[in-house]
N, C-alpha and C positions, 0 to 999 in steps of 0.2 A: 877716794870715792870709787864705788863699784861700777861695774859695767852697766850700761843703760838697760832697762827692762824692755824687752821686745814683746809687744802685744800681737797675738796671732789669731787666726780664725778659730783655733781651738779655745781660746779665751772667750771669744764671742759666743761660741756654742755653750761653753760652761756657764756663761751668764744667762743662758736660756733665751738668747736673742736669735732672731731669724736672719740668716745670712742673705736670703733673698731681699729682705727689706733693707738690709744694711748697704747693699750695693749702690742704690741711688743716693744714700746718705753720703757715701764717700765722694761721689761726683759733686754733690752740692758743696762739700767742704774743700773741693779742689784736690782731693787725694785720689790716688790710683787704687782701684779695687784689685787689679791684677798684681800690683806690688804687695798689697796687704795679704793676698792669698799666697804669693810666692815667698815672701820674706817677713811679713809683719811690719809694723811701724813701732818706732820707739814710743814709750809711754808719754813723753813730753809733747810729741807731735799731736797725739790724740787729746791729751789734757788741754792743750792750747785751744782746741775747738770750744771749750766751755760747755759742751753738750752733756747733759746729765746722764744719758745712757752711755756715752763714751767714757765718762768718768767712772761709771760702774764697772765697765770692762777693764779699765786701767787699774782700778783698785784691786780687782780680782787677780790680774797679772802680777801686780806688785806684791800682794799677799802670798801668791804662789812662789815668787822669787825669794821672799823673806824666809819662807818655810823650806826652801831648798828643793822645791818640786819642779 
């Protein structure tokens, strides 16, 4: 099994989502915005939220990892 996919703010931006709007979403989910900016979160953590927009960003990050980007 490969290394976990880390979703970063760059993936959020690539998905054309607003970082300003995402910040309160992280708080609602009990996740640290500061951690996300500094380190990212593993895809499974964000997938576990079940949020459709989070899943879009996760899918983008996973596609990038598959493509070796």
